[in-house]
N, C-alpha and C positions, 0 to 999 in steps of 0.2 A: 503494499501499499502505501503510497505515494501522500504524502501531506505539506500544502503551501502553507508555512506560518507566516503570520503577521502579526505587529506589533498593532495598540492604538492608534498609532497616526497611520501605518499605512494602512490601516482599513478606512480611516478616515478619509482616506486621499483616493479608495479605490476607485475606478470610475470606467464607461463603457468608451468604448470608441469603434472606428468603422477598419477594416482592412482592405482593400481592393484585391492584394497580394492573397488574404485569404482563401477571400470570395474564389479565388483564378485557380488556387490550390485545393482546396474544395469541390468545383465544378470538375478539374482535372483528377481527382478522385473516382466521383460519382461515374464520369465516361471511361475509366480503366475500367471498367466492370460491368458483368451483365446486367440491363436493369431491373430492377426487382421494382420499383415502387410506379403503378399504375401513372400518377399522376403525372411522371415525372417520363415516361415513356413517348411521346411526341418530340421531347427535345432533347433525350437522349439520342434517339435513331435518327435524327438529324442529323446532333451536333457530332454524332460519333464515330458517323461517315468521314464527316470534316476532317476530324482530328486525324483517323488512319489515312486518311487521304495527305494530310498534310506529314503527316510522320514516315509515313516510306520513302522519303526523300531525303531524310537527316536523320544519319546517325546519333547524331549525339540529343535532336530533342526526343528521339524513340527514349533510347536508355537513359535521357532523366525524367521524361512523363511514365514509363514504364516501374522506375524504382519509386519517383512518388505515390504510385499507385497499389505498391506492394509491400510497404514497411510499417511497422509498427514503430519507427521510430524518424520522423521526416526531418531530413538534412538542417541544419541552421540556418543555411542560407537563406529558405524559403519560409524561415517559420524565424520571422523575428516582430517583436511589437512593435502593432503602428505607430509612428512619431509624432503624430498631431491630433490626436481623438476624434472627432466627428467629422473631422474635415481632411483627415491622413488623404491623400490621393497617389497613385499608380506610381507618379512621378517619383514622388518622395521615398517611397519603400526600394526601389530599381536604385536610386542611386544609391543604396547600402551596398549595393552585390558588386560597384565597379572597386569597391575599396580592399573585398577576399582575395587574396593571393590565390596562386593556384593548388601549393601545397594544399591549402587551407581546404579550400573545395577538393581535392582528394581526399581527405583526411574525413573531411565529411561525408562526403558517399561512401568511402568505402565503412563507415559508423552506420551509416542507414541500408547499405546491401547487408552487413555482419546483421543486421535486426527484421529481415524481411526475411515474408516464408517461400519466399522464391531466389533462385539459384542467383546471381546476376555476376556476369563478365564485365567491368567497366574499360572496357578496349575501346570502349567511345568514347572514352575521355582524352581524346588526341587532340594534336596540337596547342595552343595555351590561351589563354584569356579566357579563362571557364567562367568565373563570376561576369562577366559582360556579355558574352554568349547566353548562358544565364538568364541575362535580365532581358534578351534581346528576344529570347522565345516565351518568356511572362509577358512578355509586350502583345509579342504576336498572338497567343492564346487569348488574352484578355481582350485584344480588337476581335476574334473573331466567334467566341465564346461565350463571352459575357459582356462585354460593353451594349451590344443590341440591345441586349434586357436590363442593363444596372438601376433606370430610372422606376421599375417595377420592385426590383429588388431592391434595391437603396429604402425603398418604402418600408417594404417591408422590416427591414433590419433596423429601422427608426422606429415603425411601430413594436418592435418588441423590447427595445431600450424603454420606452415609455412604460412599457406595462411593468417591468424590472426594476424599472423605478418609482414608478408608483409603490409595488409593493415594501419594497426598502424603506421609503417613507410611514407608511404605515404599519410595518412589522420587521423590520430593519434585514439583515444581510442575509441571516440565515433561508428567511423565510424563499427572498431573490432566486436564492441557488438552487431551489425544489425544482428536482426535474430539467436542470439546466446540462445535464448528460445523462449518461449511462451510471454513472457510478460516482459524479459528486455531489457532497453532501459537507453542510459544517459539523467539525468535529471537534467537540469540548468547547474552548473561550474565545480560542485563536488562528484556527486551523482549518482550511480547506482542504477535503479527500477528491487528488486531483485523478487520480490512478489507485486500481486495484492489483497491476504488477510491480517486485519487485524493483524498486529503482532507490538513490538517497534522497530523502525530502530537502527540499525550499524555503529559504527565510527569504520574503517579501523586503522587498531597501524601500525606506520612508516613503518613496515616492507612489507606495501603492501599488496595485493591481489594475490590470485593465482586463475589460469581459469583453469579448468581440465575435458578434452572432456571424452567424454564414448562415445561406439562405439556401443549396441545394446540399450541401454535404449532412449526412445524418451522423457523424464521424466527429471530433475531438479532440484537440493537439493542444500541448502549450507553446510557448514561444519565449525565447529567453534570452537577454543579453545583457553583459554583465556591464555593472558588478551586479546588479540583484534585481534587474527589471523583467517581470513576467506577465506574460498575455494568455490568458484562457478563452481559446477558440471554440464556440460550442453551438451547435445546432437550434437557430431560429427557431419560436414558434409562426405556428400561422405558414409554414413551411405546404403542408400537404393541406388539398380542400376540404371544409370542415362539409360533411357527410352531407348532403340533403334530407330530407325530410323522409318519411319510409312509405312509398308508394299507399295509396286507399285502401283498405281491403275490397273486396265486392260482395254488394250486396246481396243478401239471401235471397235467395229465389221466391 
């Protein structure tokens, strides 16, 4: 079990944020698998075909997308806390990629591959400038699969934030964390349970936690940045349309 420990100051400064990068990563994770949600079937069928066409011509893109879709531990490169709260843009997030060295990217991807349920040959990490190439890939995948629908998605994410902010005001953080992910919960007086997998606990810095909804993925993940910045990405409420009323029962003859 992984706990995110917070001081009272860190808790008081915790807040919500949006991340176009997390939205893109979540969409790619969904597209990398067969569709299991009927409400996503149309989008999945249309975009998975386009994604496969895009990946056929680019071994780097194919390898990276396959890794993101099959690992229990996302590479740090694509799992960074958003840097401007609810106003975070993809440009701001991708700007951080260019400062990551090839050695750091290679070690990062090796670690993610070791946590995958598939075998990965990282031979697609050829040439140089992998941080910039990953940024270009994320940009093109955002443009193709996310940006055309970003207005609707953003509205859904903002509704989730408004809903949870209301819960915080009325009942506090423990209530707002309920059902945020499959395993997240308030533990004791100062900790959030993030995962039931064995891993060291984390201590959140005085800047507090960020909570980042995504609209497509049903999974959650932790974003980390030194020295003690953390963001919990979680599936937003309302991703699945509410079922309509049951059909009327036939009248007896």
